[in-house]
Phi, psi and omega in degrees: 000146176293140178307126182090354178295308188297321181292322183291320179301320179292325182288324179292316179062233182293124182282135181283144180265346178287149179294166185291151173289159181301325180297319180283329174302316182288325182295322184271358179059038180285160179294167182291150181304141178217157182299336185260356176250100182293327189284333184257016180291136183282152182203114179287340178263298182080344183077002185241003180221177178302329177296334183295336177283338179300324176288325175292334185297338175267356183231346190248014179294150179300322183300325180293333186268310185278331186271051178267066186270004182290148182295140178262140184229168184259130171291133173294340188265305183254351171086007179278156178278129178229163180287141193272022171285156181299317187299309184298315185294316181292319176299315190290317181292324177300312183293321180294320180289331180283324181256004170084245180270149182274126186245126181256130168244143178285122175257140175245155179220175183298345175295341182237094176275150165223097181293148187282348174219164184292146175290120179284166184294331181264104192305144176237162182259129174251146175263117185243133177292152179286341177295150183287333181242090181254174177308317184292349185255008186286330178274090187233147176220152182283344180291345178303121177309132175279342186293322175242028182290332176236151181271138186255137179289148172270342190279159183289138180291326180268022183275351182258029178292154184302138179091354180250165187248130178239129170297143174295160190291141176263123190275116173254094187280142180282165181296325180232161185258020175225162184264171181247150169232108184271146161271167182295130181296137175258125177258119182274296179218095187296350178286324187229332190222137178229122172257125182246125175264116185214201187219161172269129176237150180089025185287336188293337180266017179226174183295145184282105181254127180288129180240158179231158175293147181075008178292141182277146179232160176230171183228151184211132174292144176236070182291349183262010181293127184293332184264336175209112179291352181262004188304136174239119178283151173247123185246156181264108178302337192274000185252159185290330184250012179051067183298151177277133182259338182150219183226163167277151184307153189295320184294322181291310181307325186292325182263338179274333183303315180301325183290314182298322185294327183262014179057029186276340185225157168241145185236140170212149183208175177212159174280130184249359179183163179239143182280155186282348172248139186300332179257017182283166179290128187266123182286133181226170177228123178245141174254116182249115183245133182285130183287152178293164186296332178305322180284357184239022186297334174277357179247164180284112180301327181290324174298318178300309181300318183298320179291319183293322183285327175296323180293317179294323182293320183291318173302326178279321192282323184288132173268103182263006182298323179250150185292148179293175184301127180295142186302320185288328175295317173304306187294331183288317175293330174300315182298315179295315182298309185304314178292321179296329176286320189266335186226030182300332188296335184266008180245144177283168176305320178292324186286323174301315182294319181296317183287327172296332180292342179297322177301332187274348178291156179295161182295325174297319176297318178296315183291320181291323176298311179308316183300311180289322181300326182275355177262163190293304174065222006281332188258147180228145173282129180294322182291350179252012174268123181206113189231135185299326186268006174253103187282329186222090178298310185308308185294326179293319180289315175300319178304308180296323176294317176300319178287347180091007182280329179230160169255147176240149179233114182222185187287343173278352188253133176291123185273000183295338180278355180250166181280114184297329180299315176298324181285323179292339179295341181287332191280151169277161181300313178300326177296313180301321182295321180291331178292317187294330179297328183283347183267167177305138183302145168214175184276009185273133178249122180244126175240321181276154186302304184306316179301317174295315178301316185297315179297319177295316182298317180297318176303317181293316181294320184274001177085004178293324178231073178294329180274023181309309183299323175292322174301317175304306183292341175294325183273318189277327193072200183288135180245152181225153178211166175294135181283159182304314184297312181297324183284326180287314175296320180286328172305314182292325179301307186298319178296315176296327182287317185262341178067018179197172181260358182276331184260152179215196179304342177289346181293329178292321185291321176302320177289320179304320181270005180076017182278326173233140171231125182276153180294166172266128177204168184250138174264096172265100193246117178247334182225137174277152181294321176256105187277336182221151180307318179303322179302320186285318178300315173302313177305314181293319181293318176295328180281334169302309176303315182297322179296310182300323179299316181297309182297324181290322171301317178299322184261013179053037174265086182294336175295314185289327173300319178297321180291327172302312180293320180298317177305308184297322182292316183295317184285335176293319178290332176282324183306315177307325181297320183277342188264006184298326185270009181285141180288156179304328183294330180280354181266004175313130189299330182285349177268344186298335182285353177252027174256153175300326181294324171304312185291318173301322178294328181289319177302312183297322177298317179294317178303323177301315180300318181302309182295321178296323178295329176270002180066029178263068191290329178298315177299313182296320179295316172312306180297317184291328178289326177298314179300309186295330187269333181263327185252104187275322186246087187203135177296337178285001179299323174306308182296315182297316175304313182304305186296323182292316179303313189285322177294321181291325175290325175298327184275005174081027179246064183301325183296308182290330179293319178292314176301327175298317181295312184302312181296322179292326181290340180252005179287126178289351179273346183264117195222168169061221184297324181296321177294319179297319180299309187296321180296323183287320181298320178294316181294327177285321181279333190265045174284145174311147352276009182296312174220136180257332184278137177269126183299155188293333181271010179305315184288324175293321178294330181269012181296147184275142177245130191290141179231147178235139177246130175231161179249147175218158176268114180282141173279320182227153180229027179279134175299127178094346182268154182288134186294129177229129187237162167274115184290177173297340179269004185086346181274158179284145178197168180270184191291322178298318182293323176295325177297315179300323178291318176302315180288328180288323185261292188266340186275355178122019175071041178270147173261150178185188188216144170271105188228343187057231180273355193293323181291325183284332176292323185286323176292322176300316180297321183286311184283339188243024183299315178295330171296307187296325184255022174286163183287093172241138188288140169076356187271349177236110179235005179225154177279353184249033183261143179251009179194152173298154178298333185273352183296125186101357175243169177294334181302329191300306187283326186298315183282350182237019192302316178297313178288325177292321173288330174290328174292315180304319181295320179294325180291321175296327185275009176089019182256015184292323175301313178294322172294321176304309183296316179302314180294319178303311184289325182283332190239003185316125178089351184280137178293123174218144186295126173093345185271125183245093186287329185283325192278327182244145177259163184294327181296312186288326178294317175297329174298313186295310186296318179296317180281339183279322173101147184298318183291317180290321176298311176305316181298321177296312180289332171294316180302319182286319177298325178289325185211069193293324190283325180289327192248011187271009173216163176092008180282162183308151181291321188250142167238119180245147173211153177208149178259133187275329187215170181287345181275000171106354177297136187206176178223158178232158181212138173249131188228133169263126183256133183227135177283181185306322191249012190259153179229158179296129172287166179290323183293316173301319183297313184300316178299315186297321179289325179292325181292322178293323171301329183282348185097010184286151172270110186232134180213166177252122172260118183256125185253122182233156179300150175303123181281139175295135177255145176277000000 
């Protein structure tokens, strides 16, 4: 992979589906918009400027949403309710008559997970992709309750205003991970008996037990439930051991539990229907009978009557026919509200009005929008959308279209304004083959999806099949997608809420199921990341350019890659002149990553790698000089200086290459491996007569590193292939495992692990936990952070020097093991950057801390605290330890393992020399093939 590509992909995160704004199209000198060029579609608003609000102005007004006063009628073909205007009726009838019968398919989204195995009590960390439909999300079912599908915050939304202090969220996990849907309760005789129609929720977390209609069920209180002390289990009365089926819904259990606890009522029930999916909510009917006074002699009769009357009044008052507000719906609204409270200044009045109109949408409209927004899309067949919690799909679609949240595509709409390839993606392969049969015959044989799409697009563009859109809609019916305005604004909302492109709405779900637990910290906010609207708009435009470049590299469109690089270079050169008036508070290093200049510098770093791959060294040198002259305070300056020196040498300019290396070696922002590499280049290039004076760091750079050589029987000797050896136990293994076996057997009985820097990052996180999550202003601005924003900057240590040195002193005094145990017990399973709970046991970590020693460990952790970013990679492969006596005395060794053709990187050399300075026992273990013996 090109250097910097992975970093740029993480920065982009979720790609925006809406077309580029016209200003960016012009800046990149792209072709004019056409139906077949999605990348170059013109857009006056783009959602990122004032013009973006213009589109919403005509569609998002409150009158458009609230004033839906037209009469609703029933379609005589499909029976759906439709809006009674001529346009709507005619369009709907055309579609119904065209496609014949209406076929509904169940759609599932990431809002409905079904994990392949039960969630353990001890949380684990799962890697989730930013795309809505990843490999980990394939097992999905519609029966997962929507009410608790996403986790809601308990903290006040408006509590994070600038200048205030907010406690970190308290995670209140629900008893069950599904929601309830009540039918309206039937009250027979409210004085003694109440019949409630409800459902069993949470079946996905229990054994799949076959049920039949009219099956008897019983109930049991579960007061020890960690998530809900009011939980009531539902048991299968027809089985010998009364297997658990799930729970009663939370709202019902909350009012019923006190009556059950005090033996005021008796409950019995039966199954009245079965869900089409095995894990769906099962409809049941419960008969709740008030006990006679004889059974309540030990209780206060007045209390009994009060509880019963309260229960009956709630049952009568609540309208349980429709589901309560879905949990994912609640959290989506919370996310919007939180951003509008804390970042309202970066939105225009029209954008604020548009987002405010979402709250006025019906529950069905909100839920449908969220469902579609979290799917990949962009287009969806309206006829195939079916969600249990959406009772009136037709009304929801019409409402969203009138409010400007979705676009609709039907026979009456000109398709030329849309990308035809996106519309074709809605079709299945058999459907595309049927359309192809209707076209004039040719000799092309198409079987695969991309071939069919290409053939149909070619027919459409050359005029052979001008009626292709109508033929598509004949199969699909009306299609819908998220509107450009909604997509742009919701992308911005999500970005401001999570402060990165990696996290999305699934983060709520991960917390809900106990897969991720975020640390406890205080958000003390005095300054917002984006002080002005223009700052955010420039940042969004820069990410747009980054997305175009990434997509162009995927599609091998190198001309467009070059234009992205040129545009980034031009804009980066202009920015410093406009930022001269920025206040020092806005120049805080951990805010810089949210600036347009940061994004453009990442694009240019990747661009250098692209140019170097193509041997375009003059262009690479120009970009590198631009970066070094415009970005003064950045850890990447070491990489830029090193590449500039190397590229100048490629161009036959050794004197300039040497001067660049010398300047980089003395740059205070050049550190770790980059500084070491530049120093080595200076020594190599500065031979007399070019340079007579020997640099002061020459002796340090030339220090010897102890080496140990071992032999192994290789399985393969191919150049470029991973080295595989036969281990001492006869099994196949890599060089690191072979070295571990050597040190365990012949090297002195060492225990150890192949961890590189992972185990040190884990120890750092555990021992410096209180330092990382201490109360520092502005470093925590989101409820979903696993580390402070300033980790990896110089500000991290400077702002915490006193508490950091206090912790390091305790470590030097021999308290590291005690601190480790305490931190492990307090925070086990909580997500923290660098900490790997699953890979290392507490026993191994204690052994490492004990054998390394307090002074060496404190020196290493202080080194990481001062410059975490520069030194968080490149540590030796193996960490070995052994105990010398029964009293616990031990020693540790760090080993970098190299195969037959491997060499030490500059970062690895720098780490080894630093560890030697700290007093560690460090060596390089070289593995070579067994030599033939005569």
